[in-house]
C-alpha positions in Angstrom: -14.7 10.0 12.6 -13.7 11.1 9.1 -11.1 13.4 10.5 -9.6 10.5 12.6 -9.4 8.3 9.5 -7.7 11.1 7.5 -5.3 11.6 10.4 -4.5 7.9 10.6 -4.0 7.6 6.8 -1.7 10.6 6.8 0.2 9.3 9.8 0.8 6.0 8.0 2.3 7.8 5.1 4.5 9.9 7.3 5.9 6.8 9.0 6.9 5.2 5.7 3.8 3.1 4.7 4.1 3.2 1.0 2.8 0.4 -1.3 5.3 1.2 -4.1 8.3 1.1 -1.6 7.1 -2.2 -0.1 6.6 -3.6 -3.6 10.1 -2.4 -4.7 11.7 -4.1 -1.6 10.1 -7.4 -2.5 11.0 -7.1 -6.2 14.6 -6.3 -5.3 14.8 -9.2 -2.9 13.6 -11.5 -5.7 16.2 -10.2 -8.1 13.7 -8.4 -10.3 15.8 -5.3 -10.5 14.3 -3.5 -13.5 10.8 -3.8 -11.9 12.2 -2.8 -8.5 13.9 0.3 -10.0 10.5 1.4 -11.4 8.7 0.8 -8.1 11.4 2.6 -6.2 11.1 5.5 -8.7 7.4 5.7 -8.1 7.9 5.7 -4.3 10.6 8.4 -4.7 8.2 10.5 -6.6 5.8 10.1 -3.7 8.4 11.5 -1.3 10.0 8.4 0.1 13.6 9.5 0.4 14.9 6.0 1.1 13.4 4.9 -2.3 15.4 7.7 -4.0 18.5 6.4 -2.3 17.8 2.9 -3.4 17.4 4.1 -7.0 20.8 5.7 -6.7 22.3 2.5 -5.4 20.8 0.6 -8.3 22.3 3.2 -10.7 25.7 3.0 -9.1 25.7 -0.8 -9.2 24.0 -1.2 -12.6 21.2 -3.3 -11.1 18.4 -3.5 -13.6 19.5 -0.2 -15.2 22.5 1.2 -17.0 25.3 2.0 -14.5 25.5 5.8 -14.1 27.8 7.0 -11.3 27.1 10.7 -12.1 23.3 10.3 -11.7 23.8 8.2 -8.6 26.0 11.0 -7.1 23.4 13.6 -7.9 20.7 11.6 -6.1 22.9 10.8 -3.1 23.8 14.4 -2.8 20.2 15.6 -3.0 19.0 13.0 -0.5 21.9 13.7 1.9 21.1 17.4 1.7 17.6 16.4 2.7 19.0 14.4 5.7 18.5 10.8 4.4 21.3 9.1 6.3 21.9 6.1 4.0 22.4 8.5 1.1 25.1 10.3 3.1 26.9 7.1 3.8 26.8 6.0 0.1 28.0 9.4 -1.0 30.8 9.1 1.6 31.8 5.7 0.1 32.0 7.3 -3.4 34.1 10.1 -2.0 36.4 7.7 -0.1 37.2 5.8 -3.3 37.4 8.8 -5.7 34.3 7.7 -7.5 32.6 11.1 -7.5 32.5 13.4 -10.6 35.6 15.3 -9.4 37.5 12.0 -8.7 39.1 13.6 -5.6 39.5 11.5 -2.4 38.7 13.9 0.4 39.2 12.3 3.8 37.7 15.2 5.7 34.6 15.3 3.6 34.3 11.5 3.7 34.5 11.5 7.5 31.9 14.4 7.7 29.5 12.5 5.5 29.9 9.3 7.5 29.4 11.3 10.7 26.2 12.9 9.3 24.9 9.4 8.3 25.7 8.0 11.8 24.1 10.9 13.5 21.0 10.4 11.3 20.7 6.9 12.5 22.4 4.9 9.8 24.5 2.7 12.2 26.8 1.0 9.6 28.3 4.5 9.0 29.2 4.9 12.7 32.3 2.7 12.5 33.6 4.8 9.6 32.8 8.0 11.4 34.8 6.8 14.4 31.8 6.7 16.6 30.2 4.0 18.6 26.4 3.5 18.7 
């Protein structure tokens, strides 16, 4: 029985059950951005990749934290490298508008990032990748 409970607990974590992430989502919805950033940061530290991406989005937008495009780009890049599709899409957006550190608009790289995001299941990227889902 103990093994079954351990398995169920680990399975819940693997499928995204994370108290800090859930708390962060609610705080963000309520406009409590500084608190949401902290909760997302905790969830990110616990391995929730989407929480890391949300922190980067908040850094990019300046929601509850000082705006920091370079840090946002670093996080998006790391998360995209770890196959978090929303991070790939956000990095593609930065690339498309020349908002990355190098300030270069690279259409081929932008398209490739949107394609990776789409193939990873982030459907909003599919239109930009030229694919239908």
